[in-house]
Predicted model as a PDB file, atoms N, CA, C, CB and O in Angstrom, pLDDT in the B-factor column:
MODEL        1                                                                  
ATOM      1  N   MET A   1       1.427 -14.416 -13.155  1.00 50.00           N  
ATOM      2  CA  MET A   1       2.323 -15.067 -11.991  1.00 50.00           C  
ATOM      3  C   MET A   1       1.187 -15.164 -10.706  1.00 50.00           C  
ATOM      4  CB  MET A   1       3.870 -13.942 -11.543  1.00 50.00           C  
ATOM      5  O   MET A   1       0.156 -14.518 -10.513  1.00 50.00           O  
ATOM      6  N   ALA A   2       1.771 -16.151  -9.993  1.00 60.00           N  
ATOM      7  CA  ALA A   2       0.971 -16.422  -8.585  1.00 60.00           C  
ATOM      8  C   ALA A   2       1.316 -16.527  -7.806  1.00 60.00           C  
ATOM      9  CB  ALA A   2       0.367 -17.166  -8.309  1.00 60.00           C  
ATOM     10  O   ALA A   2       1.113 -17.617  -7.273  1.00 60.00           O  
ATOM     11  N   GLY A   3       2.211 -15.398  -6.990  1.00 68.00           N  
ATOM     12  CA  GLY A   3       2.299 -15.738  -5.444  1.00 68.00           C  
ATOM     13  C   GLY A   3       2.090 -14.454  -4.519  1.00 68.00           C  
ATOM     14  O   GLY A   3       2.128 -13.338  -5.036  1.00 68.00           O  
ATOM     15  N   ILE A   4       1.939 -14.562  -3.579  1.00 72.00           N  
ATOM     16  CA  ILE A   4       2.214 -13.561  -2.701  1.00 72.00           C  
ATOM     17  C   ILE A   4       2.759 -12.563  -2.180  1.00 72.00           C  
ATOM     18  CB  ILE A   4       2.282 -13.728  -2.326  1.00 72.00           C  
ATOM     19  O   ILE A   4       3.853 -12.268  -1.698  1.00 72.00           O  
ATOM     20  N   LEU A   5       1.440 -11.936  -2.436  1.00 75.00           N  
ATOM     21  CA  LEU A   5       1.664  -9.942  -1.892  1.00 75.00           C  
ATOM     22  C   LEU A   5       2.207  -9.713  -0.926  1.00 75.00           C  
ATOM     23  CB  LEU A   5       0.449  -8.980  -1.505  1.00 75.00           C  
ATOM     24  O   LEU A   5       3.278  -9.106  -0.901  1.00 75.00           O  
ATOM     25  N   SER A   6       1.428 -10.265   0.397  1.00 77.00           N  
ATOM     26  CA  SER A   6       2.102  -9.818   1.909  1.00 77.00           C  
ATOM     27  C   SER A   6       1.951 -10.561   2.470  1.00 77.00           C  
ATOM     28  CB  SER A   6       1.767  -8.809   2.717  1.00 77.00           C  
ATOM     29  O   SER A   6       1.110 -11.446   2.314  1.00 77.00           O  
ATOM     30  N   ARG A   7       2.888 -10.415   3.492  1.00 75.00           N  
ATOM     31  CA  ARG A   7       3.098 -10.992   4.863  1.00 75.00           C  
ATOM     32  C   ARG A   7       1.940 -10.896   6.201  1.00 75.00           C  
ATOM     33  CB  ARG A   7       4.369 -10.283   5.295  1.00 75.00           C  
ATOM     34  O   ARG A   7       2.076 -11.617   7.189  1.00 75.00           O  
ATOM     35  N   GLY A   8       1.213 -10.260   6.115  1.00 78.00           N  
ATOM     36  CA  GLY A   8       0.447  -9.952   6.857  1.00 78.00           C  
ATOM     37  C   GLY A   8       0.344  -8.163   7.202  1.00 78.00           C  
ATOM     38  O   GLY A   8       0.996  -7.251   6.693  1.00 78.00           O  
ATOM     39  N   VAL A   9      -0.579  -8.120   8.105  1.00 77.00           N  
ATOM     40  CA  VAL A   9      -0.832  -6.068   8.294  1.00 77.00           C  
ATOM     41  C   VAL A   9       0.323  -5.746   9.177  1.00 77.00           C  
ATOM     42  CB  VAL A   9      -2.620  -5.333   9.354  1.00 77.00           C  
ATOM     43  O   VAL A   9       0.857  -6.855   9.196  1.00 77.00           O  
ATOM     44  N   MET A  10       1.228  -4.831  10.073  1.00 73.00           N  
ATOM     45  CA  MET A  10       1.623  -4.845  11.099  1.00 73.00           C  
ATOM     46  C   MET A  10       0.931  -3.581  11.130  1.00 73.00           C  
ATOM     47  CB  MET A  10       2.976  -5.116  11.380  1.00 73.00           C  
ATOM     48  O   MET A  10       0.949  -2.573  10.424  1.00 73.00           O  
ATOM     49  N   THR A  11       0.194  -4.019  12.374  1.00 74.00           N  
ATOM     50  CA  THR A  11      -0.576  -2.104  13.071  1.00 74.00           C  
ATOM     51  C   THR A  11      -0.015  -1.698  14.385  1.00 74.00           C  
ATOM     52  CB  THR A  11      -2.618  -2.052  13.565  1.00 74.00           C  
ATOM     53  O   THR A  11      -0.131  -2.666  15.136  1.00 74.00           O  
ATOM     54  N   SER A  12       0.766  -0.294  15.241  1.00 72.00           N  
ATOM     55  CA  SER A  12       0.789  -0.095  15.968  1.00 72.00           C  
ATOM     56  C   SER A  12      -0.143   0.428  16.809  1.00 72.00           C  
ATOM     57  CB  SER A  12       1.431   0.140  15.811  1.00 72.00           C  
ATOM     58  O   SER A  12      -1.078   0.675  16.047  1.00 72.00           O  
ATOM     59  N   GLY A  13      -0.469   0.748  17.887  1.00 73.00           N  
ATOM     60  CA  GLY A  13      -1.010   1.212  19.260  1.00 73.00           C  
ATOM     61  C   GLY A  13      -0.482   1.069  20.411  1.00 73.00           C  
ATOM     62  O   GLY A  13       0.674   0.667  20.539  1.00 73.00           O  
ATOM     63  N   GLY A  14      -1.039   1.292  21.136  1.00 76.00           N  
ATOM     64  CA  GLY A  14      -0.894   1.719  22.825  1.00 76.00           C  
ATOM     65  C   GLY A  14      -0.293   3.521  23.263  1.00 76.00           C  
ATOM     66  O   GLY A  14       0.348   4.301  22.558  1.00 76.00           O  
ATOM     67  N   ALA A  15      -0.623   3.629  24.146  1.00 81.00           N  
ATOM     68  CA  ALA A  15       0.343   5.065  24.797  1.00 81.00           C  
ATOM     69  C   ALA A  15       1.043   5.632  23.927  1.00 81.00           C  
ATOM     70  CB  ALA A  15       1.457   4.818  25.904  1.00 81.00           C  
ATOM     71  O   ALA A  15       2.169   5.356  23.513  1.00 81.00           O  
ATOM     72  N   GLY A  16       0.239   6.553  23.619  1.00 78.00           N  
ATOM     73  CA  GLY A  16       1.890   7.435  22.914  1.00 78.00           C  
ATOM     74  C   GLY A  16       1.405   7.285  21.180  1.00 78.00           C  
ATOM     75  O   GLY A  16       1.911   8.144  20.458  1.00 78.00           O  
ATOM     76  N   VAL A  17       0.587   6.390  20.568  1.00 77.00           N  
ATOM     77  CA  VAL A  17       0.547   6.357  19.376  1.00 77.00           C  
ATOM     78  C   VAL A  17      -0.529   6.220  19.473  1.00 77.00           C  
ATOM     79  CB  VAL A  17       1.202   5.662  18.665  1.00 77.00           C  
ATOM     80  O   VAL A  17      -1.280   5.684  20.287  1.00 77.00           O  
ATOM     81  N   ASP A  18      -0.664   6.971  18.186  1.00 74.00           N  
ATOM     82  CA  ASP A  18      -2.010   7.920  17.521  1.00 74.00           C  
ATOM     83  C   ASP A  18      -2.232   7.334  16.004  1.00 74.00           C  
ATOM     84  CB  ASP A  18      -1.589   9.879  17.382  1.00 74.00           C  
ATOM     85  O   ASP A  18      -3.088   7.896  15.321  1.00 74.00           O  
ATOM     86  N   GLY A  19      -1.719   6.558  15.610  1.00 69.00           N  
ATOM     87  CA  GLY A  19      -1.441   5.646  14.325  1.00 69.00           C  
ATOM     88  C   GLY A  19      -2.020   5.696  13.725  1.00 69.00           C  
ATOM     89  O   GLY A  19      -2.936   5.017  13.262  1.00 69.00           O  
ATOM     90  N   VAL A  20      -1.194   7.356  13.473  1.00 72.00           N  
ATOM     91  CA  VAL A  20      -1.647   9.189  12.440  1.00 72.00           C  
ATOM     92  C   VAL A  20      -0.699   8.961  10.838  1.00 72.00           C  
ATOM     93  CB  VAL A  20      -0.569  11.347  13.672  1.00 72.00           C  
ATOM     94  O   VAL A  20       0.284   9.678  10.656  1.00 72.00           O  
ATOM     95  N   TYR A  21      -0.804   8.696  10.565  1.00 69.00           N  
ATOM     96  CA  TYR A  21       0.682   8.955   9.543  1.00 69.00           C  
ATOM     97  C   TYR A  21       0.194   9.765   8.129  1.00 69.00           C  
ATOM     98  CB  TYR A  21       1.521   7.148   8.952  1.00 69.00           C  
ATOM     99  O   TYR A  21      -0.173   9.097   7.161  1.00 69.00           O  
ATOM    100  N   ASN A  22       0.215  11.175   8.079  1.00 70.00           N  
ATOM    101  CA  ASN A  22      -0.441  11.714   6.859  1.00 70.00           C  
ATOM    102  C   ASN A  22      -1.189  11.961   7.156  1.00 70.00           C  
ATOM    103  CB  ASN A  22      -0.678  11.242   5.864  1.00 70.00           C  
ATOM    104  O   ASN A  22      -1.572  12.955   7.773  1.00 70.00           O  
ATOM    105  N   GLN A  23      -1.855  10.697   6.625  1.00 68.00           N  
ATOM    106  CA  GLN A  23      -3.536  10.340   5.770  1.00 68.00           C  
ATOM    107  C   GLN A  23      -4.397  11.468   5.992  1.00 68.00           C  
ATOM    108  CB  GLN A  23      -4.541   8.882   6.449  1.00 68.00           C  
ATOM    109  O   GLN A  23      -4.756  12.012   4.948  1.00 68.00           O  
ATOM    110  N   ASP A  24      -4.652  11.766   6.621  1.00 75.00           N  
ATOM    111  CA  ASP A  24      -4.916  12.480   8.604  1.00 75.00           C  
ATOM    112  C   ASP A  24      -4.651  14.337   7.720  1.00 75.00           C  
ATOM    113  CB  ASP A  24      -2.695  11.711  10.605  1.00 75.00           C  
ATOM    114  O   ASP A  24      -4.972  15.390   8.271  1.00 75.00           O  
ATOM    115  N   LEU A  25      -3.996  14.227   6.277  1.00 79.00           N  
ATOM    116  CA  LEU A  25      -4.063  15.707   5.404  1.00 79.00           C  
ATOM    117  C   LEU A  25      -4.866  15.739   4.147  1.00 79.00           C  
ATOM    118  CB  LEU A  25      -2.600  16.171   4.896  1.00 79.00           C  
ATOM    119  O   LEU A  25      -5.026  16.756   3.472  1.00 79.00           O  
ATOM    120  N   SER A  26      -5.360  14.566   3.873  1.00 82.00           N  
ATOM    121  CA  SER A  26      -6.626  15.007   3.292  1.00 82.00           C  
ATOM    122  C   SER A  26      -7.502  14.450   3.452  1.00 82.00           C  
ATOM    123  CB  SER A  26      -6.724  15.144   2.240  1.00 82.00           C  
ATOM    124  O   SER A  26      -6.897  13.803   4.307  1.00 82.00           O  
ATOM    125  N   PRO A  27      -9.190  13.686   3.470  1.00 81.00           N  
ATOM    126  CA  PRO A  27      -9.783  13.322   3.924  1.00 81.00           C  
ATOM    127  C   PRO A  27     -10.161  11.950   2.323  1.00 81.00           C  
ATOM    128  CB  PRO A  27     -10.620  14.510   4.654  1.00 81.00           C  
ATOM    129  O   PRO A  27     -11.061  11.117   2.423  1.00 81.00           O  
ATOM    130  N   ASN A  28      -9.388  12.043   1.240  1.00 79.00           N  
ATOM    131  CA  ASN A  28      -9.780  11.338   0.461  1.00 79.00           C  
ATOM    132  C   ASN A  28      -7.650  10.520   0.167  1.00 79.00           C  
ATOM    133  CB  ASN A  28     -10.904  12.414  -0.884  1.00 79.00           C  
ATOM    134  O   ASN A  28      -7.409  10.382  -1.032  1.00 79.00           O  
ATOM    135  N   SER A  29      -6.898  10.258   0.760  1.00 75.00           N  
ATOM    136  CA  SER A  29      -5.534   9.942   0.935  1.00 75.00           C  
ATOM    137  C   SER A  29      -5.188   9.137   1.870  1.00 75.00           C  
ATOM    138  CB  SER A  29      -4.855  10.905   1.105  1.00 75.00           C  
ATOM    139  O   SER A  29      -5.248   9.354   3.080  1.00 75.00           O  
ATOM    140  N   MET A  30      -4.563   7.534   0.958  1.00 76.00           N  
ATOM    141  CA  MET A  30      -4.048   6.976   1.970  1.00 76.00           C  
ATOM    142  C   MET A  30      -2.678   6.684   1.640  1.00 76.00           C  
ATOM    143  CB  MET A  30      -4.777   5.909   2.366  1.00 76.00           C  
ATOM    144  O   MET A  30      -2.215   7.005   0.546  1.00 76.00           O  
ATOM    145  N   THR A  31      -1.786   5.904   2.806  1.00 76.00           N  
ATOM    146  CA  THR A  31      -0.460   5.407   3.219  1.00 76.00           C  
ATOM    147  C   THR A  31       0.135   4.646   2.804  1.00 76.00           C  
ATOM    148  CB  THR A  31      -0.333   5.073   4.094  1.00 76.00           C  
ATOM    149  O   THR A  31       0.853   4.040   3.600  1.00 76.00           O  
ATOM    150  N   ILE A  32       0.177   4.257   1.387  1.00 83.00           N  
ATOM    151  CA  ILE A  32       1.062   2.975   1.610  1.00 83.00           C  
ATOM    152  C   ILE A  32       2.126   2.602   1.484  1.00 83.00           C  
ATOM    153  CB  ILE A  32       0.846   2.246   1.204  1.00 83.00           C  
ATOM    154  O   ILE A  32       2.649   3.065   0.471  1.00 83.00           O  
ATOM    155  N   GLU A  33       3.070   1.612   2.341  1.00 84.00           N  
ATOM    156  CA  GLU A  33       4.310   1.664   1.749  1.00 84.00           C  
ATOM    157  C   GLU A  33       4.811   0.112   1.393  1.00 84.00           C  
ATOM    158  CB  GLU A  33       5.290   2.449   2.744  1.00 84.00           C  
ATOM    159  O   GLU A  33       4.165  -0.747   1.993  1.00 84.00           O  
ATOM    160  N   PHE A  34       5.586  -0.251   0.740  1.00 87.00           N  
ATOM    161  CA  PHE A  34       5.576  -1.262   0.352  1.00 87.00           C  
ATOM    162  C   PHE A  34       7.515  -2.190   0.682  1.00 87.00           C  
ATOM    163  CB  PHE A  34       4.925  -0.896  -1.195  1.00 87.00           C  
ATOM    164  O   PHE A  34       8.496  -1.723   0.101  1.00 87.00           O  
ATOM    165  N   GLY A  35       7.595  -2.898   1.229  1.00 86.00           N  
ATOM    166  CA  GLY A  35       8.704  -3.758   1.825  1.00 86.00           C  
ATOM    167  C   GLY A  35       9.654  -3.083   2.916  1.00 86.00           C  
ATOM    168  O   GLY A  35       9.283  -1.934   3.157  1.00 86.00           O  
ATOM    169  N   GLY A  36      10.158  -3.261   3.242  1.00 85.00           N  
ATOM    170  CA  GLY A  36      11.081  -3.291   4.981  1.00 85.00           C  
ATOM    171  C   GLY A  36      12.167  -3.998   4.976  1.00 85.00           C  
ATOM    172  O   GLY A  36      12.314  -4.732   3.999  1.00 85.00           O  
ATOM    173  N   VAL A  37      13.085  -3.997   5.885  1.00 88.00           N  
ATOM    174  CA  VAL A  37      14.107  -4.354   5.830  1.00 88.00           C  
ATOM    175  C   VAL A  37      14.075  -5.746   5.384  1.00 88.00           C  
ATOM    176  CB  VAL A  37      14.656  -4.071   6.874  1.00 88.00           C  
ATOM    177  O   VAL A  37      13.763  -6.039   4.229  1.00 88.00           O  
ATOM    178  N   ASP A  38      14.358  -6.526   6.184  1.00 88.00           N  
ATOM    179  CA  ASP A  38      13.693  -8.231   5.367  1.00 88.00           C  
ATOM    180  C   ASP A  38      13.543  -8.321   3.887  1.00 88.00           C  
ATOM    181  CB  ASP A  38      11.969  -8.649   5.818  1.00 88.00           C  
ATOM    182  O   ASP A  38      13.992  -9.329   3.340  1.00 88.00           O  
ATOM    183  N   ASN A  39      12.903  -7.290   3.085  1.00 89.00           N  
ATOM    184  CA  ASN A  39      12.626  -7.049   1.502  1.00 89.00           C  
ATOM    185  C   ASN A  39      13.622  -6.562   0.645  1.00 89.00           C  
ATOM    186  CB  ASN A  39      11.602  -6.118   1.286  1.00 89.00           C  
ATOM    187  O   ASN A  39      14.108  -5.444   0.812  1.00 89.00           O  
ATOM    188  N   THR A  40      14.131  -7.678  -0.701  1.00 93.00           N  
ATOM    189  CA  THR A  40      14.615  -6.739  -1.280  1.00 93.00           C  
ATOM    190  C   THR A  40      14.573  -6.219  -2.560  1.00 93.00           C  
ATOM    191  CB  THR A  40      15.439  -6.861  -1.086  1.00 93.00           C  
ATOM    192  O   THR A  40      13.430  -6.231  -3.017  1.00 93.00           O  
ATOM    193  N   PHE A  41      15.597  -5.670  -3.462  1.00 94.00           N  
ATOM    194  CA  PHE A  41      14.027  -5.076  -4.557  1.00 94.00           C  
ATOM    195  C   PHE A  41      13.695  -5.144  -5.156  1.00 94.00           C  
ATOM    196  CB  PHE A  41      13.565  -4.364  -5.032  1.00 94.00           C  
ATOM    197  O   PHE A  41      12.959  -4.236  -5.542  1.00 94.00           O  
ATOM    198  N   GLU A  42      13.853  -6.164  -5.809  1.00 93.00           N  
ATOM    199  CA  GLU A  42      13.574  -6.693  -6.692  1.00 93.00           C  
ATOM    200  C   GLU A  42      11.779  -7.155  -5.957  1.00 93.00           C  
ATOM    201  CB  GLU A  42      14.850  -7.787  -7.112  1.00 93.00           C  
ATOM    202  O   GLU A  42      10.976  -7.155  -6.890  1.00 93.00           O  
ATOM    203  N   GLU A  43      11.248  -7.428  -4.899  1.00 90.00           N  
ATOM    204  CA  GLU A  43      10.217  -7.712  -3.813  1.00 90.00           C  
ATOM    205  C   GLU A  43       9.225  -6.572  -3.885  1.00 90.00           C  
ATOM    206  CB  GLU A  43      10.877  -7.819  -2.307  1.00 90.00           C  
ATOM    207  O   GLU A  43       8.037  -6.438  -4.177  1.00 90.00           O  
ATOM    208  N   VAL A  44      10.491  -5.609  -3.391  1.00 92.00           N  
ATOM    209  CA  VAL A  44       9.599  -3.949  -3.465  1.00 92.00           C  
ATOM    210  C   VAL A  44       9.715  -4.225  -5.030  1.00 92.00           C  
ATOM    211  CB  VAL A  44      10.556  -2.040  -2.692  1.00 92.00           C  
ATOM    212  O   VAL A  44       9.514  -5.425  -5.218  1.00 92.00           O  
ATOM    213  N   TYR A  45       9.823  -3.934  -5.543  1.00 93.00           N  
ATOM    214  CA  TYR A  45       9.758  -3.202  -7.194  1.00 93.00           C  
ATOM    215  C   TYR A  45       8.134  -4.832  -7.183  1.00 93.00           C  
ATOM    216  CB  TYR A  45      12.161  -3.468  -8.892  1.00 93.00           C  
ATOM    217  O   TYR A  45       7.238  -4.871  -6.340  1.00 93.00           O  
ATOM    218  N   ARG A  46       8.281  -5.697  -8.170  1.00 91.00           N  
ATOM    219  CA  ARG A  46       7.059  -6.306  -7.947  1.00 91.00           C  
ATOM    220  C   ARG A  46       5.559  -5.497  -6.906  1.00 91.00           C  
ATOM    221  CB  ARG A  46       7.650  -7.635  -7.276  1.00 91.00           C  
ATOM    222  O   ARG A  46       4.623  -4.940  -7.479  1.00 91.00           O  
ATOM    223  N   SER A  47       5.618  -5.571  -5.971  1.00 91.00           N  
ATOM    224  CA  SER A  47       4.623  -5.731  -4.974  1.00 91.00           C  
ATOM    225  C   SER A  47       4.217  -4.283  -5.692  1.00 91.00           C  
ATOM    226  CB  SER A  47       5.050  -5.952  -3.143  1.00 91.00           C  
ATOM    227  O   SER A  47       3.038  -4.151  -6.021  1.00 91.00           O  
ATOM    228  N   ALA A  48       4.775  -3.630  -5.845  1.00 93.00           N  
ATOM    229  CA  ALA A  48       4.722  -1.431  -6.561  1.00 93.00           C  
ATOM    230  C   ALA A  48       3.948  -2.300  -8.028  1.00 93.00           C  
ATOM    231  CB  ALA A  48       7.352   0.010  -7.194  1.00 93.00           C  
ATOM    232  O   ALA A  48       2.940  -1.940  -8.634  1.00 93.00           O  
ATOM    233  N   ASP A  49       4.485  -3.052  -8.194  1.00 95.00           N  
ATOM    234  CA  ASP A  49       4.142  -2.483 -10.137  1.00 95.00           C  
ATOM    235  C   ASP A  49       2.589  -3.200  -9.387  1.00 95.00           C  
ATOM    236  CB  ASP A  49       5.351  -3.681 -12.303  1.00 95.00           C  
ATOM    237  O   ASP A  49       1.671  -2.390  -9.251  1.00 95.00           O  
ATOM    238  N   ALA A  50       2.358  -4.470  -8.987  1.00 92.00           N  
ATOM    239  CA  ALA A  50       1.562  -5.306  -8.361  1.00 92.00           C  
ATOM    240  C   ALA A  50       0.180  -3.989  -7.938  1.00 92.00           C  
ATOM    241  CB  ALA A  50       2.544  -6.185  -6.948  1.00 92.00           C  
ATOM    242  O   ALA A  50      -1.002  -3.920  -8.278  1.00 92.00           O  
ATOM    243  N   VAL A  51       0.992  -3.164  -7.127  1.00 92.00           N  
ATOM    244  CA  VAL A  51      -0.910  -2.164  -6.981  1.00 92.00           C  
ATOM    245  C   VAL A  51      -1.261  -1.193  -7.881  1.00 92.00           C  
ATOM    246  CB  VAL A  51      -1.193  -1.093  -5.541  1.00 92.00           C  
ATOM    247  O   VAL A  51      -2.256  -0.500  -8.089  1.00 92.00           O  
ATOM    248  N   ALA A  52       0.404  -1.408  -8.609  1.00 94.00           N  
ATOM    249  CA  ALA A  52      -0.236  -0.289  -9.892  1.00 94.00           C  
ATOM    250  C   ALA A  52      -1.185  -0.907 -10.520  1.00 94.00           C  
ATOM    251  CB  ALA A  52       0.785   0.205 -11.130  1.00 94.00           C  
ATOM    252  O   ALA A  52      -2.202  -0.346 -10.928  1.00 94.00           O  
ATOM    253  N   GLU A  53      -0.820  -2.635 -10.705  1.00 94.00           N  
ATOM    254  CA  GLU A  53      -2.177  -2.854 -11.913  1.00 94.00           C  
ATOM    255  C   GLU A  53      -3.449  -2.377 -11.472  1.00 94.00           C  
ATOM    256  CB  GLU A  53      -2.540  -4.482 -12.299  1.00 94.00           C  
ATOM    257  O   GLU A  53      -4.425  -1.971 -12.103  1.00 94.00           O  
ATOM    258  N   VAL A  54      -3.201  -2.531 -10.114  1.00 92.00           N  
ATOM    259  CA  VAL A  54      -4.753  -2.484  -9.758  1.00 92.00           C  
ATOM    260  C   VAL A  54      -6.143  -1.247  -9.262  1.00 92.00           C  
ATOM    261  CB  VAL A  54      -4.639  -3.286  -8.742  1.00 92.00           C  
ATOM    262  O   VAL A  54      -7.355  -1.227  -9.049  1.00 92.00           O  
ATOM    263  N   ILE A  55      -4.327   0.120  -9.294  1.00 92.00           N  
ATOM    264  CA  ILE A  55      -5.190   0.481  -9.477  1.00 92.00           C  
ATOM    265  C   ILE A  55      -5.620   1.753 -10.454  1.00 92.00           C  
ATOM    266  CB  ILE A  55      -5.378   0.443  -8.505  1.00 92.00           C  
ATOM    267  O   ILE A  55      -6.599   2.496 -10.523  1.00 92.00           O  
ATOM    268  N   GLN A  56      -4.536   1.626 -11.075  1.00 95.00           N  
ATOM    269  CA  GLN A  56      -4.614   2.024 -12.718  1.00 95.00           C  
ATOM    270  C   GLN A  56      -5.554   1.131 -13.228  1.00 95.00           C  
ATOM    271  CB  GLN A  56      -3.178   1.855 -13.634  1.00 95.00           C  
ATOM    272  O   GLN A  56      -6.304   2.000 -13.673  1.00 95.00           O  
ATOM    273  N   GLU A  57      -6.100   0.109 -13.512  1.00 95.00           N  
ATOM    274  CA  GLU A  57      -7.285  -1.152 -13.639  1.00 95.00           C  
ATOM    275  C   GLU A  57      -8.906   0.512 -12.871  1.00 95.00           C  
ATOM    276  CB  GLU A  57      -6.641  -3.419 -11.787  1.00 95.00           C  
ATOM    277  O   GLU A  57      -9.592   1.236 -13.592  1.00 95.00           O  
ATOM    278  N   TYR A  58      -8.883   0.461 -11.343  1.00 93.00           N  
ATOM    279  CA  TYR A  58      -9.726   1.142 -10.991  1.00 93.00           C  
ATOM    280  C   TYR A  58     -10.189   2.839 -11.723  1.00 93.00           C  
ATOM    281  CB  TYR A  58      -9.316   1.065  -9.745  1.00 93.00           C  
ATOM    282  O   TYR A  58     -11.360   3.218 -11.709  1.00 93.00           O  
ATOM    283  N   ILE A  59      -9.172   3.600 -12.255  1.00 94.00           N  
ATOM    284  CA  ILE A  59      -9.064   4.963 -12.521  1.00 94.00           C  
ATOM    285  C   ILE A  59      -9.561   4.340 -13.785  1.00 94.00           C  
ATOM    286  CB  ILE A  59      -7.633   5.917 -12.344  1.00 94.00           C  
ATOM    287  O   ILE A  59     -10.753   4.644 -13.845  1.00 94.00           O  
ATOM    288  N   TYR A  60      -9.283   3.718 -14.681  1.00 94.00           N  
ATOM    289  CA  TYR A  60     -10.117   3.198 -15.930  1.00 94.00           C  
ATOM    290  C   TYR A  60     -11.442   2.599 -15.901  1.00 94.00           C  
ATOM    291  CB  TYR A  60      -9.430   2.249 -16.545  1.00 94.00           C  
ATOM    292  O   TYR A  60     -12.399   2.901 -16.615  1.00 94.00           O  
ATOM    293  N   GLU A  61     -11.389   1.789 -15.070  1.00 94.00           N  
ATOM    294  CA  GLU A  61     -13.250   1.766 -14.985  1.00 94.00           C  
ATOM    295  C   GLU A  61     -13.805   2.658 -14.474  1.00 94.00           C  
ATOM    296  CB  GLU A  61     -13.957   0.745 -14.238  1.00 94.00           C  
ATOM    297  O   GLU A  61     -14.990   2.618 -14.805  1.00 94.00           O  
ATOM    298  N   GLU A  62     -13.451   4.029 -13.383  1.00 92.00           N  
ATOM    299  CA  GLU A  62     -13.967   5.544 -12.933  1.00 92.00           C  
ATOM    300  C   GLU A  62     -14.397   6.448 -14.367  1.00 92.00           C  
ATOM    301  CB  GLU A  62     -12.524   6.459 -12.010  1.00 92.00           C  
ATOM    302  O   GLU A  62     -15.303   7.221 -14.677  1.00 92.00           O  
ATOM    303  N   LEU A  63     -13.197   5.871 -15.022  1.00 92.00           N  
ATOM    304  CA  LEU A  63     -13.502   6.472 -16.582  1.00 92.00           C  
ATOM    305  C   LEU A  63     -14.344   6.629 -17.587  1.00 92.00           C  
ATOM    306  CB  LEU A  63     -13.011   6.142 -17.191  1.00 92.00           C  
ATOM    307  O   LEU A  63     -14.669   7.390 -18.499  1.00 92.00           O  
ATOM    308  N   ASP A  64     -14.652   5.277 -16.901  1.00 90.00           N  
ATOM    309  CA  ASP A  64     -15.360   4.604 -18.641  1.00 90.00           C  
ATOM    310  C   ASP A  64     -16.885   4.474 -17.692  1.00 90.00           C  
ATOM    311  CB  ASP A  64     -14.433   2.355 -19.598  1.00 90.00           C  
ATOM    312  O   ASP A  64     -17.465   3.410 -17.907  1.00 90.00           O  
ATOM    313  N   ARG A  65     -17.627   5.462 -16.633  1.00 83.00           N  
ATOM    314  CA  ARG A  65     -18.298   5.557 -16.164  1.00 83.00           C  
ATOM    315  C   ARG A  65     -19.449   6.477 -17.048  1.00 83.00           C  
ATOM    316  CB  ARG A  65     -17.756   5.774 -15.123  1.00 83.00           C  
ATOM    317  O   ARG A  65     -20.540   6.748 -16.546  1.00 83.00           O  
TER     318      ARG A  65                                                      
ENDMDL                                                                          
END                                                                             
């Protein structure tokens, strides 16, 4: 299935914005957010499934080392 997974990345900055959203709690963590107010649940689930496949593939490759 081909399609667009992201419409872009939103960033924020400026006075009073530190850009840290809990990823500072562990040196090996990341925050992944799916969807927004303009997305349907179907779109969010489809995106989560695609990211899960990539993470699963990466983990299996690491275990095979």
